[in-house]
N, C-alpha and C positions, 0 to 999 in steps of 0.2 A: 399519416400516422392516426393510430386508431382512437377513439375516445376515452379508450380505458389506459392509453399513455400517455399520460398530460406532458412529458418532458420532450423538449426540444433540443436542447443545449448538455451537453458534459466538457467536463476538463478530467484528463487522466495525466498526470504526474510519473516521471519516472517512465515513460510512453517508448524510450527507442529500443527495449529488449524485454522479456522475461515477459514476466503477467502484466506490466505495462503494455507492453505492445500486441500482446493478445487481446487487453482489453479493450484498447483502441477498436483495432477488428472488430471483434463482438461488438461493438456498440453503436459502429458503424452500419453493421448490418440489421441492426433495429432500428435502422434511418433516422438515428441523430445524429447531430452536429457537434463532430469532437474535434477538442483544442488540446493537440498532444503536447506535451511539456518532457524537455530535454535537453541535455548539454551538447551531443553525439548529433551534427548538422547533417551528417551524410547520410545517419539512420534516420532522423527526421526527413529530410529529402525524398529517400526510398519510401516511407510511412503515405506522405502525401500523395506520391505516386500512384502507388499501390490500393489505397482504399479510401483516397479522396479526404482526409483527415485534415484541419488546419492547423499548422505546428508555431510553437514558442519557443525559441533556442534559449533557454535559462537554466541556470543551477537553480533547485526548488528551494533552499536557503534566498534569493534574490526575490522575495515575494512582494516585494513592492513594486517591483519594474512586472512580473507578470499580471499585477492586479491592475498594473495601468495599460495593460495589453488588452485586458478583458474589461475595462471602464467603458459602460454603454451597455453591454450587453446582459441579456438576461440567461443566468447560467444556472442551471435545474438540476445537474447531478456534480459534483467535486469526487472523484475517485483519489484518494489520498495514497500513491501505492511506494515514491520512491520511497527507498530506504538502503541504508549500507552497514556493511560488518566490515569495518574497516582492519580489523586487527581481530587471531584470535591469542589471547595470552593471559594467565596466569594474573588478577590484577593487581598484584603486586610490582608484577613485569611493563604493565603497559603505558603506552607513552602517552603522557598526560594531554597531549594535543586530541591522540584518540578518542578519550573520554568527549570534549567536546565536540568532534566531528558527528560522533554517533548520535549524540543528544539534539545538537542543531538540527540534523538531516531528519530524523526514526519522530523526535516529538516536536521541538520548537518549527521546524518550518509548517507540516501540516497546521499545528495550533494557529500558526499567523496568515497562512493563507485561506484558514477556515474562515479567519474573524474580516479577512477580508471581504467574503463574499457570501457569508451568513446573512447579513442583516438585507440582501435585496430577496432572499430565500426566504427570513421573515416575512416581511413586506408583503410578499406575493403569495405568500401562506402555499408554499411549493418549493418542496426541493429533498435532495436524497444526499447525505454525507455518507462516504462508504471509506472505511480503513482498514488498509493491509496491516495485522499485526500479525505474530509471530508466536507458536507453541513457548519459544525462548523468554515470553514474557506472560505466560501462564505458569513454567516450570521455570526452576533453576537448571541449568546446563552448565557443564565445566566450560573455562574461559571466556564466558559470555557475562563479564561483569560490570559492563558497559551497557554492549545492547540488550542485554534481559533486562534492566532497569527502564530503557527509553522505548522498550513495547510493551510493559507493563504503566508504563504513564501514559501512553497511548489506549490503551485498552481503558482506565481509568476516567481519560480524558472524554472518552466514547460514553460512558455510563452520566458523567458529569453534563455531556451535552444532551441528553435525553430527557434532565432534569429540565433542563433550564427551558428546553422547547416544547416542552407538553402542551400543546393545543395550538400548536402554530403548522401542524400536519409535514413540519420538516422531519424527514426519515432520519438516524444515524444506525448505522452497520457495521459491524468489524469482521472480520474475513480473517479468522486464524490458522493458518497452513503449517502442516509438519514439513517435511522434506521437500521442497519442489524445485524439479530442475531449472535451473535459473543462474546467473554469474553473479549471486549474490555471494557467494564464498569465493570469486577469484581473487578479489582482493587481498583478504584474510591467507588465503592457502596456495591462490598462484593457479592457475588453468587446470594443470594438467594434473595437479595434486589433489584438486577439488574433483576433478573426475574420477579419480583413482581411488579417491579415500570416500566420496558419498556416494558417487551414483553408478560405477561400474558394478554389474553383479544384483544391484537393488531395481526396485521397481517404482520410481519416485514419480509422485504427481508431476505432470504437466503442466505449463502455464496455460493451456487451453482449457484445461479443466474448471481452474480456477476463474478465466474469465467467464464462463457458461453459468458458475455460479453466482456470480458477481451479475450477470445480465437476468437471473433469474431472479432474480432478489428485487433488482428495478420492475420488474414487469408484473413483480404482485399488484392487486389493488392498494391503492397510495396509505389505505387506513390500515396496513398488513405491513411492520418492519420487521425484517430479522435483524435482533438486534446482534448476536451473535452468532458465528458458526464456525466449527471447527472442522479441518477437513486434513485428515490425515492418509499418507498411503497404508493401504491394509496392513502392511509386513512393518507396519512401524509404532510402536507405545512408547507413550511417555510418560515420567513417572519412576518408582521405584528409589532406590538408592544406593549406595555404595559403602565399605570401608577399609580401613588399610590400620596396619596393627602398630600400637605405638612404640616406637624406637626408643630410648631415653640417650 
């Protein structure tokens, strides 16, 4: 590893598919030792065999167990990628348990894992925290009344971290994708419906594109911090609004 790349180790959550899996492979290509965290033992074994990443089978919410597995190691990079969109429904119809699930996975787990690994980074004055946000955390979308706030909270958490970490040389980056062809909508819509509604006939971003952006942020000199990058398909735009007629 060159002098320009001081980092040696990385942790990637949600590593068994999509952006997480692509990121694990990309960071391994950069010469980093990568700890891939995920729940699917079969997928983790395949990652280990294909690229030599070390694996941790765990739910991302079990931060104490993950921290114990990493105890004594100098972790330089944490990619908080794991996230869920467990349902798509109007907020007045959502199952209250789904509110907890999205807040727990999308916001609380990254915060707790950051809290576990950050003190070592601060002490060594070396580290890069990377978070996968969402356009749903920057603008309102229908049927995302819990998912959107969970990602918006993550985005503000990044901003607060930069304030607290000023002078420590620890970087904080947020990647905010639009439509990426992953399994995120599989639970909410079902695999077949998600493919038909969101991807067929469109040109969505692929996970490898996001992984490339992450690798480029890491490879920049450590005095350069890409605070936030939004990446959308050329065919997608956010914002705008809609109205309905008032009916008495």
